[in-house]
PDBQT receptor file of N, H, CA, C and O in Angstrom, charges set to zero:
ATOM      1  N   UNK A   1       9.281  -4.480  -5.215  1.00  0.00    +0.000 N 
ATOM      2  CA  UNK A   1       8.795  -3.291  -4.538  1.00  0.00    +0.000 C 
ATOM      3  C   UNK A   1       8.450  -3.650  -3.100  1.00  0.00    +0.000 C 
ATOM      4  O   UNK A   1       7.811  -4.669  -2.838  1.00  0.00    +0.000 OA
ATOM      5  N   UNK A   2       8.868  -2.826  -2.199  1.00  0.00    +0.000 N 
ATOM      6  H   UNK A   2       9.387  -1.999  -2.412  1.00  0.00    +0.000 HD
ATOM      7  CA  UNK A   2       8.631  -3.071  -0.781  1.00  0.00    +0.000 C 
ATOM      8  C   UNK A   2       7.247  -2.616  -0.346  1.00  0.00    +0.000 C 
ATOM      9  O   UNK A   2       6.799  -2.981   0.741  1.00  0.00    +0.000 OA
ATOM     10  N   UNK A   3       6.574  -1.850  -1.144  1.00  0.00    +0.000 N 
ATOM     11  H   UNK A   3       6.938  -1.553  -2.027  1.00  0.00    +0.000 HD
ATOM     12  CA  UNK A   3       5.259  -1.358  -0.777  1.00  0.00    +0.000 C 
ATOM     13  C   UNK A   3       5.277   0.124  -0.479  1.00  0.00    +0.000 C 
ATOM     14  O   UNK A   3       6.224   0.829  -0.826  1.00  0.00    +0.000 OA
ATOM     15  N   UNK A   4       4.240   0.583   0.158  1.00  0.00    +0.000 N 
ATOM     16  H   UNK A   4       3.471   0.010   0.440  1.00  0.00    +0.000 HD
ATOM     17  CA  UNK A   4       4.099   2.004   0.467  1.00  0.00    +0.000 C 
ATOM     18  C   UNK A   4       4.442   2.225   1.931  1.00  0.00    +0.000 C 
ATOM     19  O   UNK A   4       4.070   1.434   2.799  1.00  0.00    +0.000 OA
ATOM     20  N   UNK A   5       5.148   3.298   2.188  1.00  0.00    +0.000 N 
ATOM     21  H   UNK A   5       5.451   3.940   1.484  1.00  0.00    +0.000 HD
ATOM     22  CA  UNK A   5       5.581   3.583   3.552  1.00  0.00    +0.000 C 
ATOM     23  C   UNK A   5       5.886   5.065   3.701  1.00  0.00    +0.000 C 
ATOM     24  O   UNK A   5       5.969   5.809   2.724  1.00  0.00    +0.000 OA
ATOM     25  N   UNK A   6       6.050   5.466   4.943  1.00  0.00    +0.000 N 
ATOM     26  H   UNK A   6       5.983   4.862   5.737  1.00  0.00    +0.000 HD
ATOM     27  CA  UNK A   6       6.477   6.819   5.281  1.00  0.00    +0.000 C 
ATOM     28  C   UNK A   6       7.915   6.685   5.753  1.00  0.00    +0.000 C 
ATOM     29  O   UNK A   6       8.190   5.980   6.723  1.00  0.00    +0.000 OA
ATOM     30  N   UNK A   7       8.834   7.360   5.069  1.00  0.00    +0.000 N 
ATOM     31  H   UNK A   7       8.610   7.933   4.280  1.00  0.00    +0.000 HD
ATOM     32  CA  UNK A   7      10.237   7.264   5.458  1.00  0.00    +0.000 C 
ATOM     33  C   UNK A   7      10.631   8.501   6.246  1.00  0.00    +0.000 C 
ATOM     34  O   UNK A   7      10.366   9.631   5.836  1.00  0.00    +0.000 OA
ATOM     35  N   UNK A   8      11.264   8.265   7.376  1.00  0.00    +0.000 N 
ATOM     36  H   UNK A   8      11.479   7.347   7.709  1.00  0.00    +0.000 HD
ATOM     37  CA  UNK A   8      11.669   9.339   8.267  1.00  0.00    +0.000 C 
ATOM     38  C   UNK A   8      13.171   9.213   8.499  1.00  0.00    +0.000 C 
ATOM     39  O   UNK A   8      13.662   8.163   8.911  1.00  0.00    +0.000 OA
ATOM     40  N   UNK A   9      13.884  10.289   8.232  1.00  0.00    +0.000 N 
ATOM     41  H   UNK A   9      13.484  11.142   7.897  1.00  0.00    +0.000 HD
ATOM     42  CA  UNK A   9      15.332  10.260   8.452  1.00  0.00    +0.000 C 
ATOM     43  C   UNK A   9      15.629  10.311   9.947  1.00  0.00    +0.000 C 
ATOM     44  O   UNK A   9      14.801  10.745  10.748  1.00  0.00    +0.000 OA
ATOM     45  N   UNK A  10      16.813   9.864  10.298  1.00  0.00    +0.000 N 
ATOM     46  H   UNK A  10      17.486   9.511   9.647  1.00  0.00    +0.000 HD
ATOM     47  CA  UNK A  10      17.191   9.808  11.717  1.00  0.00    +0.000 C 
ATOM     48  C   UNK A  10      17.210  11.176  12.381  1.00  0.00    +0.000 C 
ATOM     49  O   UNK A  10      17.070  11.266  13.600  1.00  0.00    +0.000 OA
ATOM     50  N   UNK A  11      17.378  12.236  11.611  1.00  0.00    +0.000 N 
ATOM     51  H   UNK A  11      17.492  12.163  10.620  1.00  0.00    +0.000 HD
ATOM     52  CA  UNK A  11      17.434  13.572  12.175  1.00  0.00    +0.000 C 
ATOM     53  C   UNK A  11      16.082  14.155  12.554  1.00  0.00    +0.000 C 
ATOM     54  O   UNK A  11      16.031  15.193  13.212  1.00  0.00    +0.000 OA
ATOM     55  N   UNK A  12      14.977  13.512  12.153  1.00  0.00    +0.000 N 
ATOM     56  H   UNK A  12      15.018  12.668  11.618  1.00  0.00    +0.000 HD
ATOM     57  CA  UNK A  12      13.643  14.039  12.461  1.00  0.00    +0.000 C 
ATOM     58  C   UNK A  12      13.179  13.512  13.814  1.00  0.00    +0.000 C 
ATOM     59  O   UNK A  12      12.973  12.307  13.963  1.00  0.00    +0.000 OA
ATOM     60  N   UNK A  13      13.012  14.375  14.789  1.00  0.00    +0.000 N 
ATOM     61  H   UNK A  13      13.179  15.354  14.669  1.00  0.00    +0.000 HD
ATOM     62  CA  UNK A  13      12.655  13.925  16.147  1.00  0.00    +0.000 C 
ATOM     63  C   UNK A  13      11.167  13.619  16.310  1.00  0.00    +0.000 C 
ATOM     64  O   UNK A  13      10.315  14.189  15.627  1.00  0.00    +0.000 OA
ATOM     65  N   UNK A  14      10.885  12.711  17.227  1.00  0.00    +0.000 N 
ATOM     66  H   UNK A  14      11.576  12.248  17.781  1.00  0.00    +0.000 HD
ATOM     67  CA  UNK A  14       9.514  12.478  17.651  1.00  0.00    +0.000 C 
ATOM     68  C   UNK A  14       8.662  11.593  16.771  1.00  0.00    +0.000 C 
ATOM     69  O   UNK A  14       7.511  11.340  17.125  1.00  0.00    +0.000 OA
ATOM     70  N   UNK A  15       9.146  11.113  15.664  1.00  0.00    +0.000 N 
ATOM     71  H   UNK A  15      10.082  11.318  15.376  1.00  0.00    +0.000 HD
ATOM     72  CA  UNK A  15       8.304  10.329  14.758  1.00  0.00    +0.000 C 
ATOM     73  C   UNK A  15       7.961   8.971  15.345  1.00  0.00    +0.000 C 
ATOM     74  O   UNK A  15       6.831   8.502  15.210  1.00  0.00    +0.000 OA
ATOM     75  N   UNK A  16       8.926   8.339  15.993  1.00  0.00    +0.000 N 
ATOM     76  H   UNK A  16       9.844   8.721  16.103  1.00  0.00    +0.000 HD
ATOM     77  CA  UNK A  16       8.669   7.005  16.533  1.00  0.00    +0.000 C 
ATOM     78  C   UNK A  16       7.624   7.044  17.642  1.00  0.00    +0.000 C 
ATOM     79  O   UNK A  16       7.076   6.004  18.009  1.00  0.00    +0.000 OA
ATOM     80  N   UNK A  17       7.340   8.225  18.179  1.00  0.00    +0.000 N 
ATOM     81  H   UNK A  17       7.785   9.070  17.881  1.00  0.00    +0.000 HD
ATOM     82  CA  UNK A  17       6.339   8.324  19.231  1.00  0.00    +0.000 C 
ATOM     83  C   UNK A  17       4.921   8.494  18.676  1.00  0.00    +0.000 C 
ATOM     84  O   UNK A  17       3.958   8.555  19.440  1.00  0.00    +0.000 OA
ATOM     85  N   UNK A  18       4.795   8.570  17.351  1.00  0.00    +0.000 N 
ATOM     86  H   UNK A  18       5.578   8.520  16.731  1.00  0.00    +0.000 HD
ATOM     87  CA  UNK A  18       3.466   8.661  16.744  1.00  0.00    +0.000 C 
ATOM     88  C   UNK A  18       2.713   7.362  17.029  1.00  0.00    +0.000 C 
ATOM     89  O   UNK A  18       3.184   6.295  16.636  1.00  0.00    +0.000 OA
ATOM     90  N   UNK A  19       1.571   7.416  17.691  1.00  0.00    +0.000 N 
ATOM     91  H   UNK A  19       1.188   8.283  18.010  1.00  0.00    +0.000 HD
ATOM     92  CA  UNK A  19       0.890   6.180  18.097  1.00  0.00    +0.000 C 
ATOM     93  C   UNK A  19       0.356   5.353  16.923  1.00  0.00    +0.000 C 
ATOM     94  O   UNK A  19       0.195   4.139  17.052  1.00  0.00    +0.000 OA
ATOM     95  N   UNK A  20       0.083   5.986  15.791  1.00  0.00    +0.000 N 
ATOM     96  H   UNK A  20       0.214   6.972  15.686  1.00  0.00    +0.000 HD
ATOM     97  CA  UNK A  20      -0.478   5.231  14.676  1.00  0.00    +0.000 C 
ATOM     98  C   UNK A  20       0.581   4.788  13.661  1.00  0.00    +0.000 C 
ATOM     99  O   UNK A  20       0.235   4.198  12.637  1.00  0.00    +0.000 OA
ATOM    100  N   UNK A  21       1.855   5.059  13.925  1.00  0.00    +0.000 N 
ATOM    101  H   UNK A  21       2.136   5.537  14.757  1.00  0.00    +0.000 HD
ATOM    102  CA  UNK A  21       2.938   4.623  13.046  1.00  0.00    +0.000 C 
ATOM    103  C   UNK A  21       3.395   3.227  13.472  1.00  0.00    +0.000 C 
ATOM    104  O   UNK A  21       3.648   2.981  14.651  1.00  0.00    +0.000 OA
ATOM    105  N   UNK A  22       3.495   2.332  12.518  1.00  0.00    +0.000 N 
ATOM    106  H   UNK A  22       3.289   2.532  11.560  1.00  0.00    +0.000 HD
ATOM    107  CA  UNK A  22       3.972   0.974  12.765  1.00  0.00    +0.000 C 
ATOM    108  C   UNK A  22       5.300   0.838  12.034  1.00  0.00    +0.000 C 
ATOM    109  O   UNK A  22       5.350   1.023  10.818  1.00  0.00    +0.000 OA
ATOM    110  N   UNK A  23       6.361   0.522  12.735  1.00  0.00    +0.000 N 
ATOM    111  H   UNK A  23       6.320   0.371  13.723  1.00  0.00    +0.000 HD
ATOM    112  CA  UNK A  23       7.679   0.406  12.109  1.00  0.00    +0.000 C 
ATOM    113  C   UNK A  23       7.676  -0.780  11.153  1.00  0.00    +0.000 C 
ATOM    114  O   UNK A  23       7.294  -1.891  11.520  1.00  0.00    +0.000 OA
ATOM    115  N   UNK A  24       8.102  -0.528   9.937  1.00  0.00    +0.000 N 
ATOM    116  H   UNK A  24       8.412   0.375   9.639  1.00  0.00    +0.000 HD
ATOM    117  CA  UNK A  24       8.153  -1.573   8.923  1.00  0.00    +0.000 C 
ATOM    118  C   UNK A  24       9.593  -1.994   8.657  1.00  0.00    +0.000 C 
ATOM    119  O   UNK A  24       9.870  -3.180   8.478  1.00  0.00    +0.000 OA
ATOM    120  N   UNK A  25      10.507  -1.034   8.629  1.00  0.00    +0.000 N 
ATOM    121  H   UNK A  25      10.282  -0.070   8.774  1.00  0.00    +0.000 HD
ATOM    122  CA  UNK A  25      11.894  -1.352   8.295  1.00  0.00    +0.000 C 
ATOM    123  C   UNK A  25      12.819  -0.272   8.836  1.00  0.00    +0.000 C 
ATOM    124  O   UNK A  25      12.473   0.909   8.875  1.00  0.00    +0.000 OA
ATOM    125  N   UNK A  26      14.000  -0.706   9.251  1.00  0.00    +0.000 N 
ATOM    126  H   UNK A  26      14.281  -1.665   9.219  1.00  0.00    +0.000 HD
ATOM    127  CA  UNK A  26      15.037   0.223   9.663  1.00  0.00    +0.000 C 
ATOM    128  C   UNK A  26      16.084   0.266   8.562  1.00  0.00    +0.000 C 
ATOM    129  O   UNK A  26      16.522  -0.777   8.076  1.00  0.00    +0.000 OA
ATOM    130  N   UNK A  27      16.486   1.462   8.169  1.00  0.00    +0.000 N 
ATOM    131  H   UNK A  27      16.131   2.309   8.563  1.00  0.00    +0.000 HD
ATOM    132  CA  UNK A  27      17.525   1.629   7.155  1.00  0.00    +0.000 C 
ATOM    133  C   UNK A  27      18.704   2.373   7.772  1.00  0.00    +0.000 C 
ATOM    134  O   UNK A  27      18.634   2.830   8.913  1.00  0.00    +0.000 OA
ATOM    135  N   UNK A  28      19.772   2.487   7.017  1.00  0.00    +0.000 N 
ATOM    136  H   UNK A  28      19.829   2.116   6.091  1.00  0.00    +0.000 HD
ATOM    137  CA  UNK A  28      20.958   3.206   7.502  1.00  0.00    +0.000 C 
ATOM    138  C   UNK A  28      20.606   4.654   7.834  1.00  0.00    +0.000 C 
ATOM    139  O   UNK A  28      21.081   5.199   8.830  1.00  0.00    +0.000 OA
ATOM    140  N   UNK A  29      19.780   5.270   7.004  1.00  0.00    +0.000 N 
ATOM    141  H   UNK A  29      19.395   4.827   6.195  1.00  0.00    +0.000 HD
ATOM    142  CA  UNK A  29      19.473   6.684   7.179  1.00  0.00    +0.000 C 
ATOM    143  C   UNK A  29      18.250   6.995   8.001  1.00  0.00    +0.000 C 
ATOM    144  O   UNK A  29      17.985   8.165   8.277  1.00  0.00    +0.000 OA
ATOM    145  N   UNK A  30      17.482   5.979   8.410  1.00  0.00    +0.000 N 
ATOM    146  H   UNK A  30      17.697   5.028   8.186  1.00  0.00    +0.000 HD
ATOM    147  CA  UNK A  30      16.276   6.271   9.173  1.00  0.00    +0.000 C 
ATOM    148  C   UNK A  30      15.372   5.065   9.352  1.00  0.00    +0.000 C 
ATOM    149  O   UNK A  30      15.828   3.922   9.409  1.00  0.00    +0.000 OA
ATOM    150  N   UNK A  31      14.088   5.347   9.437  1.00  0.00    +0.000 N 
ATOM    151  H   UNK A  31      13.718   6.274   9.391  1.00  0.00    +0.000 HD
ATOM    152  CA  UNK A  31      13.086   4.318   9.658  1.00  0.00    +0.000 C 
ATOM    153  C   UNK A  31      11.975   4.432   8.621  1.00  0.00    +0.000 C 
ATOM    154  O   UNK A  31      11.704   5.517   8.106  1.00  0.00    +0.000 OA
ATOM    155  N   UNK A  32      11.343   3.320   8.321  1.00  0.00    +0.000 N 
ATOM    156  H   UNK A  32      11.563   2.439   8.739  1.00  0.00    +0.000 HD
ATOM    157  CA  UNK A  32      10.182   3.303   7.432  1.00  0.00    +0.000 C 
ATOM    158  C   UNK A  32       8.982   2.819   8.233  1.00  0.00    +0.000 C 
ATOM    159  O   UNK A  32       9.039   1.807   8.932  1.00  0.00    +0.000 OA
ATOM    160  N   UNK A  33       7.901   3.566   8.112  1.00  0.00    +0.000 N 
ATOM    161  H   UNK A  33       7.854   4.389   7.545  1.00  0.00    +0.000 HD
ATOM    162  CA  UNK A  33       6.695   3.283   8.881  1.00  0.00    +0.000 C 
ATOM    163  C   UNK A  33       5.490   3.127   7.948  1.00  0.00    +0.000 C 
ATOM    164  O   UNK A  33       5.498   3.589   6.807  1.00  0.00    +0.000 OA
ATOM    165  N   UNK A  34       4.466   2.470   8.466  1.00  0.00    +0.000 N 
ATOM    166  H   UNK A  34       4.460   2.095   9.393  1.00  0.00    +0.000 HD
ATOM    167  CA  UNK A  34       3.178   2.418   7.792  1.00  0.00    +0.000 C 
ATOM    168  C   UNK A  34       2.116   2.788   8.825  1.00  0.00    +0.000 C 
ATOM    169  O   UNK A  34       2.378   2.822  10.027  1.00  0.00    +0.000 OA
ATOM    170  N   UNK A  35       0.930   3.059   8.334  1.00  0.00    +0.000 N 
ATOM    171  H   UNK A  35       0.716   3.031   7.357  1.00  0.00    +0.000 HD
ATOM    172  CA  UNK A  35      -0.229   3.252   9.196  1.00  0.00    +0.000 C 
ATOM    173  C   UNK A  35      -1.297   2.272   8.726  1.00  0.00    +0.000 C 
ATOM    174  O   UNK A  35      -1.180   1.705   7.640  1.00  0.00    +0.000 OA
ATOM    175  N   UNK A  36      -2.307   2.073   9.510  1.00  0.00    +0.000 N 
ATOM    176  H   UNK A  36      -2.401   2.534  10.393  1.00  0.00    +0.000 HD
ATOM    177  CA  UNK A  36      -3.366   1.154   9.114  1.00  0.00    +0.000 C 
ATOM    178  C   UNK A  36      -4.054   1.644   7.842  1.00  0.00    +0.000 C 
ATOM    179  O   UNK A  36      -4.390   0.841   6.972  1.00  0.00    +0.000 OA
ATOM    180  N   UNK A  37      -4.264   2.944   7.727  1.00  0.00    +0.000 N 
ATOM    181  H   UNK A  37      -3.991   3.597   8.434  1.00  0.00    +0.000 HD
ATOM    182  CA  UNK A  37      -4.879   3.500   6.519  1.00  0.00    +0.000 C 
ATOM    183  C   UNK A  37      -4.019   3.267   5.286  1.00  0.00    +0.000 C 
ATOM    184  O   UNK A  37      -4.527   2.929   4.217  1.00  0.00    +0.000 OA
ATOM    185  N   UNK A  38      -2.727   3.449   5.441  1.00  0.00    +0.000 N 
ATOM    186  H   UNK A  38      -2.314   3.723   6.310  1.00  0.00    +0.000 HD
ATOM    187  CA  UNK A  38      -1.801   3.214   4.329  1.00  0.00    +0.000 C 
ATOM    188  C   UNK A  38      -1.782   1.737   3.947  1.00  0.00    +0.000 C 
ATOM    189  O   UNK A  38      -1.699   1.400   2.766  1.00  0.00    +0.000 OA
ATOM    190  N   UNK A  39      -1.859   0.865   4.935  1.00  0.00    +0.000 N 
ATOM    191  H   UNK A  39      -1.927   1.139   5.894  1.00  0.00    +0.000 HD
ATOM    192  CA  UNK A  39      -1.892  -0.581   4.678  1.00  0.00    +0.000 C 
ATOM    193  C   UNK A  39      -3.136  -0.954   3.866  1.00  0.00    +0.000 C 
ATOM    194  O   UNK A  39      -3.062  -1.773   2.950  1.00  0.00    +0.000 OA
ATOM    195  N   UNK A  40      -4.281  -0.347   4.207  1.00  0.00    +0.000 N 
ATOM    196  H   UNK A  40      -4.341   0.319   4.951  1.00  0.00    +0.000 HD
ATOM    197  CA  UNK A  40      -5.520  -0.617   3.479  1.00  0.00    +0.000 C 
ATOM    198  C   UNK A  40      -5.426  -0.137   2.032  1.00  0.00    +0.000 C 
ATOM    199  O   UNK A  40      -5.844  -0.847   1.118  1.00  0.00    +0.000 OA
ATOM    200  N   UNK A  41      -4.886   1.054   1.819  1.00  0.00    +0.000 N 
ATOM    201  H   UNK A  41      -4.547   1.631   2.562  1.00  0.00    +0.000 HD
ATOM    202  CA  UNK A  41      -4.727   1.576   0.453  1.00  0.00    +0.000 C 
ATOM    203  C   UNK A  41      -3.785   0.692  -0.360  1.00  0.00    +0.000 C 
ATOM    204  O   UNK A  41      -4.041   0.424  -1.534  1.00  0.00    +0.000 OA
ATOM    205  N   UNK A  42      -2.707   0.243   0.256  1.00  0.00    +0.000 N 
ATOM    206  H   UNK A  42      -2.499   0.461   1.210  1.00  0.00    +0.000 HD
ATOM    207  CA  UNK A  42      -1.770  -0.640  -0.430  1.00  0.00    +0.000 C 
ATOM    208  C   UNK A  42      -2.475  -1.925  -0.866  1.00  0.00    +0.000 C 
ATOM    209  O   UNK A  42      -2.281  -2.404  -1.984  1.00  0.00    +0.000 OA
ATOM    210  N   UNK A  43      -3.282  -2.466   0.017  1.00  0.00    +0.000 N 
ATOM    211  H   UNK A  43      -3.439  -2.077   0.925  1.00  0.00    +0.000 HD
ATOM    212  CA  UNK A  43      -4.029  -3.695  -0.300  1.00  0.00    +0.000 C 
ATOM    213  C   UNK A  43      -4.981  -3.449  -1.482  1.00  0.00    +0.000 C 
ATOM    214  O   UNK A  43      -5.077  -4.277  -2.387  1.00  0.00    +0.000 OA
ATOM    215  N   UNK A  44      -5.676  -2.315  -1.467  1.00  0.00    +0.000 N 
ATOM    216  H   UNK A  44      -5.598  -1.642  -0.732  1.00  0.00    +0.000 HD
ATOM    217  CA  UNK A  44      -6.588  -1.978  -2.568  1.00  0.00    +0.000 C 
ATOM    218  C   UNK A  44      -5.839  -1.869  -3.895  1.00  0.00    +0.000 C 
ATOM    219  O   UNK A  44      -6.299  -2.375  -4.919  1.00  0.00    +0.000 OA
ATOM    220  N   UNK A  45      -4.693  -1.212  -3.869  1.00  0.00    +0.000 N 
ATOM    221  H   UNK A  45      -4.319  -0.801  -3.038  1.00  0.00    +0.000 HD
ATOM    222  CA  UNK A  45      -3.910  -1.020  -5.095  1.00  0.00    +0.000 C 
ATOM    223  C   UNK A  45      -3.397  -2.351  -5.626  1.00  0.00    +0.000 C 
ATOM    224  O   UNK A  45      -3.466  -2.617  -6.826  1.00  0.00    +0.000 OA
ATOM    225  N   UNK A  46      -2.884  -3.180  -4.731  1.00  0.00    +0.000 N 
ATOM    226  H   UNK A  46      -2.828  -2.963  -3.756  1.00  0.00    +0.000 HD
ATOM    227  CA  UNK A  46      -2.313  -4.451  -5.161  1.00  0.00    +0.000 C 
ATOM    228  C   UNK A  46      -3.370  -5.407  -5.711  1.00  0.00    +0.000 C 
ATOM    229  O   UNK A  46      -3.065  -6.255  -6.550  1.00  0.00    +0.000 OA
ATOM    230  N   UNK A  47      -4.606  -5.274  -5.241  1.00  0.00    +0.000 N 
ATOM    231  H   UNK A  47      -4.854  -4.585  -4.559  1.00  0.00    +0.000 HD
ATOM    232  CA  UNK A  47      -5.675  -6.152  -5.728  1.00  0.00    +0.000 C 
ATOM    233  C   UNK A  47      -6.473  -5.548  -6.879  1.00  0.00    +0.000 C 
ATOM    234  O   UNK A  47      -7.382  -6.185  -7.410  1.00  0.00    +0.000 OA
ATOM    235  N   UNK A  48      -6.137  -4.340  -7.256  1.00  0.00    +0.000 N 
ATOM    236  H   UNK A  48      -5.399  -3.822  -6.825  1.00  0.00    +0.000 HD
ATOM    237  CA  UNK A  48      -6.873  -3.661  -8.322  1.00  0.00    +0.000 C 
ATOM    238  C   UNK A  48      -6.738  -4.403  -9.654  1.00  0.00    +0.000 C 
ATOM    239  O   UNK A  48      -7.703  -4.489 -10.413  1.00  0.00    +0.000 OA
ATOM    240  N   UNK A  49      -5.559  -4.935  -9.940  1.00  0.00    +0.000 N 
ATOM    241  H   UNK A  49      -4.774  -4.865  -9.324  1.00  0.00    +0.000 HD
ATOM    242  CA  UNK A  49      -5.370  -5.638 -11.214  1.00  0.00    +0.000 C 
ATOM    243  C   UNK A  49      -6.283  -6.860 -11.306  1.00  0.00    +0.000 C 
ATOM    244  O   UNK A  49      -6.853  -7.132 -12.362  1.00  0.00    +0.000 OA
ATOM    245  N   UNK A  50      -6.418  -7.587 -10.215  1.00  0.00    +0.000 N 
ATOM    246  H   UNK A  50      -5.954  -7.366  -9.357  1.00  0.00    +0.000 HD
ATOM    247  CA  UNK A  50      -7.317  -8.747 -10.208  1.00  0.00    +0.000 C 
ATOM    248  C   UNK A  50      -8.754  -8.314 -10.505  1.00  0.00    +0.000 C 
ATOM    249  O   UNK A  50      -9.470  -8.982 -11.251  1.00  0.00    +0.000 OA
ATOM    250  N   UNK A  51      -9.161  -7.208  -9.922  1.00  0.00    +0.000 N 
ATOM    251  H   UNK A  51      -8.580  -6.666  -9.316  1.00  0.00    +0.000 HD
ATOM    252  CA  UNK A  51     -10.510  -6.700 -10.157  1.00  0.00    +0.000 C 
ATOM    253  C   UNK A  51     -10.699  -6.276 -11.606  1.00  0.00    +0.000 C 
ATOM    254  O   UNK A  51     -11.761  -6.504 -12.185  1.00  0.00    +0.000 OA
ATOM    255  N   UNK A  52      -9.682  -5.663 -12.196  1.00  0.00    +0.000 N 
ATOM    256  H   UNK A  52      -8.819  -5.478 -11.726  1.00  0.00    +0.000 HD
ATOM    257  CA  UNK A  52      -9.753  -5.217 -13.591  1.00  0.00    +0.000 C 
ATOM    258  C   UNK A  52      -9.913  -6.414 -14.513  1.00  0.00    +0.000 C 
ATOM    259  O   UNK A  52     -10.750  -6.393 -15.415  1.00  0.00    +0.000 OA
ATOM    260  N   UNK A  53      -9.125  -7.449 -14.299  1.00  0.00    +0.000 N 
ATOM    261  H   UNK A  53      -8.445  -7.466 -13.566  1.00  0.00    +0.000 HD
ATOM    262  CA  UNK A  53      -9.196  -8.647 -15.150  1.00  0.00    +0.000 C 
ATOM    263  C   UNK A  53     -10.573  -9.302 -15.028  1.00  0.00    +0.000 C 
ATOM    264  O   UNK A  53     -11.160  -9.701 -16.034  1.00  0.00    +0.000 OA
ATOM    265  N   UNK A  54     -11.079  -9.413 -13.830  1.00  0.00    +0.000 N 
ATOM    266  H   UNK A  54     -10.603  -9.089 -13.013  1.00  0.00    +0.000 HD
ATOM    267  CA  UNK A  54     -12.399 -10.016 -13.632  1.00  0.00    +0.000 C 
ATOM    268  C   UNK A  54     -13.483  -9.202 -14.344  1.00  0.00    +0.000 C 
ATOM    269  O   UNK A  54     -14.382  -9.770 -14.965  1.00  0.00    +0.000 OA
ATOM    270  N   UNK A  55     -13.399  -7.898 -14.253  1.00  0.00    +0.000 N 
ATOM    271  H   UNK A  55     -12.669  -7.437 -13.749  1.00  0.00    +0.000 HD
ATOM    272  CA  UNK A  55     -14.382  -7.027 -14.909  1.00  0.00    +0.000 C 
ATOM    273  C   UNK A  55     -14.285  -7.137 -16.427  1.00  0.00    +0.000 C 
ATOM    274  O   UNK A  55     -15.309  -7.172 -17.110  1.00  0.00    +0.000 OA
ATOM    275  N   UNK A  56     -13.067  -7.192 -16.962  1.00  0.00    +0.000 N 
ATOM    276  H   UNK A  56     -12.235  -7.164 -16.407  1.00  0.00    +0.000 HD
ATOM    277  CA  UNK A  56     -12.890  -7.358 -18.406  1.00  0.00    +0.000 C 
ATOM    278  C   UNK A  56     -13.518  -8.661 -18.890  1.00  0.00    +0.000 C 
ATOM    279  O   UNK A  56     -14.197  -8.685 -19.916  1.00  0.00    +0.000 OA
ATOM    280  N   UNK A  57     -13.291  -9.743 -18.150  1.00  0.00    +0.000 N 
ATOM    281  H   UNK A  57     -12.740  -9.723 -17.316  1.00  0.00    +0.000 HD
ATOM    282  CA  UNK A  57     -13.882 -11.028 -18.527  1.00  0.00    +0.000 C 
ATOM    283  C   UNK A  57     -15.410 -10.975 -18.495  1.00  0.00    +0.000 C 
ATOM    284  O   UNK A  57     -16.077 -11.525 -19.370  1.00  0.00    +0.000 OA
ATOM    285  N   UNK A  58     -15.947 -10.315 -17.487  1.00  0.00    +0.000 N 
ATOM    286  H   UNK A  58     -15.404  -9.868 -16.776  1.00  0.00    +0.000 HD
ATOM    287  CA  UNK A  58     -17.398 -10.168 -17.371  1.00  0.00    +0.000 C 
ATOM    288  C   UNK A  58     -17.954  -9.392 -18.560  1.00  0.00    +0.000 C 
ATOM    289  O   UNK A  58     -18.943  -9.809 -19.162  1.00  0.00    +0.000 OA
ATOM    290  N   UNK A  59     -17.333  -8.276 -18.900  1.00  0.00    +0.000 N 
ATOM    291  H   UNK A  59     -16.530  -7.937 -18.410  1.00  0.00    +0.000 HD
ATOM    292  CA  UNK A  59     -17.804  -7.463 -20.015  1.00  0.00    +0.000 C 
ATOM    293  C   UNK A  59     -17.659  -8.186 -21.355  1.00  0.00    +0.000 C 
ATOM    294  O   UNK A  59     -18.530  -8.081 -22.218  1.00  0.00    +0.000 OA
ATOM    295  N   UNK A  60     -16.574  -8.908 -21.523  1.00  0.00    +0.000 N 
ATOM    296  H   UNK A  60     -15.867  -8.993 -20.822  1.00  0.00    +0.000 HD
ATOM    297  CA  UNK A  60     -16.383  -9.665 -22.756  1.00  0.00    +0.000 C 
ATOM    298  C   UNK A  60     -17.440 -10.760 -22.886  1.00  0.00    +0.000 C 
ATOM    299  O   UNK A  60     -17.986 -10.978 -23.968  1.00  0.00    +0.000 OA
ATOM    300  N   UNK A  61     -17.721 -11.438 -21.796  1.00  0.00    +0.000 N 
ATOM    301  H   UNK A  61     -17.277 -11.261 -20.917  1.00  0.00    +0.000 HD
ATOM    302  CA  UNK A  61     -18.747 -12.493 -21.819  1.00  0.00    +0.000 C 
ATOM    303  C   UNK A  61     -20.106 -11.911 -22.183  1.00  0.00    +0.000 C 
ATOM    304  O   UNK A  61     -20.847 -12.516 -22.958  1.00  0.00    +0.000 OA
ATOM    305  N   UNK A  62     -20.441 -10.759 -21.642  1.00  0.00    +0.000 N 
ATOM    306  H   UNK A  62     -19.838 -10.268 -21.013  1.00  0.00    +0.000 HD
ATOM    307  CA  UNK A  62     -21.718 -10.101 -21.990  1.00  0.00    +0.000 C 
ATOM    308  C   UNK A  62     -21.760  -9.754 -23.465  1.00  0.00    +0.000 C 
ATOM    309  O   UNK A  62     -22.753 -10.010 -24.146  1.00  0.00    +0.000 OA
ATOM    310  N   UNK A  63     -20.687  -9.173 -23.952  1.00  0.00    +0.000 N 
ATOM    311  H   UNK A  63     -19.880  -8.965 -23.399  1.00  0.00    +0.000 HD
ATOM    312  CA  UNK A  63     -20.616  -8.785 -25.353  1.00  0.00    +0.000 C 
ATOM    313  C   UNK A  63     -20.725 -10.017 -26.262  1.00  0.00    +0.000 C 
ATOM    314  O   UNK A  63     -21.414  -9.970 -27.281  1.00  0.00    +0.000 OA
ATOM    315  N   UNK A  64     -20.063 -11.101 -25.908  1.00  0.00    +0.000 N 
ATOM    316  H   UNK A  64     -19.503 -11.139 -25.080  1.00  0.00    +0.000 HD
ATOM    317  CA  UNK A  64     -20.036 -12.315 -26.703  1.00  0.00    +0.000 C 
ATOM    318  C   UNK A  64     -21.432 -12.945 -26.821  1.00  0.00    +0.000 C 
ATOM    319  O   UNK A  64     -21.770 -13.509 -27.862  1.00  0.00    +0.000 OA
ATOM    320  N   UNK A  65     -22.232 -12.850 -25.767  1.00  0.00    +0.000 N 
ATOM    321  H   UNK A  65     -21.957 -12.392 -24.922  1.00  0.00    +0.000 HD
ATOM    322  CA  UNK A  65     -23.587 -13.444 -25.758  1.00  0.00    +0.000 C 
ATOM    323  C   UNK A  65     -24.582 -12.666 -26.584  1.00  0.00    +0.000 C 
ATOM    324  O   UNK A  65     -25.667 -13.174 -26.864  1.00  0.00    +0.000 OA
ATOM    325  N   UNK A  66     -24.252 -11.443 -26.989  1.00  0.00    +0.000 N 
ATOM    326  H   UNK A  66     -23.370 -11.030 -26.761  1.00  0.00    +0.000 HD
ATOM    327  CA  UNK A  66     -25.192 -10.602 -27.750  1.00  0.00    +0.000 C 
ATOM    328  C   UNK A  66     -25.506 -11.171 -29.044  1.00  0.00    +0.000 C 
ATOM    329  O   UNK A  66     -26.280 -10.588 -29.803  1.00  0.00    +0.000 OA
TER     330      UNK A  66
């Protein structure tokens, strides 16, 4: 998976002039962009599994000590 992005076809004018869009990839049909907010959400999502596993271990340890 390449991650999360905003894909804009070549026929859509003015997108590259968006100041908060960061070009991530160029494709045959257009461009893929990210924003800082989108980058932060992607980071949160990708690290969510690690947080879930840590929380499960914590809860299991508490239960085991009872």
